Steps between C-alpha positions, in 0.01 A plus 500: 500500500383235728739289701607193307428662152852633443554192259292565180270200422653443148838447657392231728508217244850605402606501858354159559668366187836638601469355842391157369789504248762579769346250738514217237853580397630505862288207599655292208849591614439422863326159404788413277751575762303283755437200280819478287768255593835649609790262439791715366825339389804614314375429153156651557657820623742542208423747227324319216524597133407279214588189683877583476704529808624852545875525442562870542362809670144601384598869506686538179493774234301451189591641169327838412386331176263280709330801637486685162327187336264467800399876463463475131286189536274680754477813290396314186277265693308783661481684166360186340218495769373833357408309182229307660265795598562649160389178333194490721397857427602499126152509380427825685820685440528431129771642266623748765580214743664302225733791413582554860579134544720492193701801635521314840636192339750694287632662815527165656697364188725796507592437864542133420735573206692742710561247776590239249749724325658598825548137578279505816338164383832329482561274794883451466 
């Protein structure tokens, strides 16, 4: 091993790309800090949400139903994403893929009906 050859040549573009990415990010933050005007006043420093003046503490407890509905949405949303690759590869996987997708959708429907019957989708 010769001096200076401890970094394999095929990693050099990656290192350069990483360095340039970090330099651009830090450079933008520094440039923004140097150029941006700083004139803080009471209304500007106040917490902003939907144009409504805050009237209570922001740290309040949410109902567990909010989290359950959010998790159900994410689960079904992510599961629906699996339909796209299946649709693209349908001509190659044929009947076997169709049967697997029907079973997959039935499992999703069983979960949806279960959540519905348990009242997890009721907001009030």
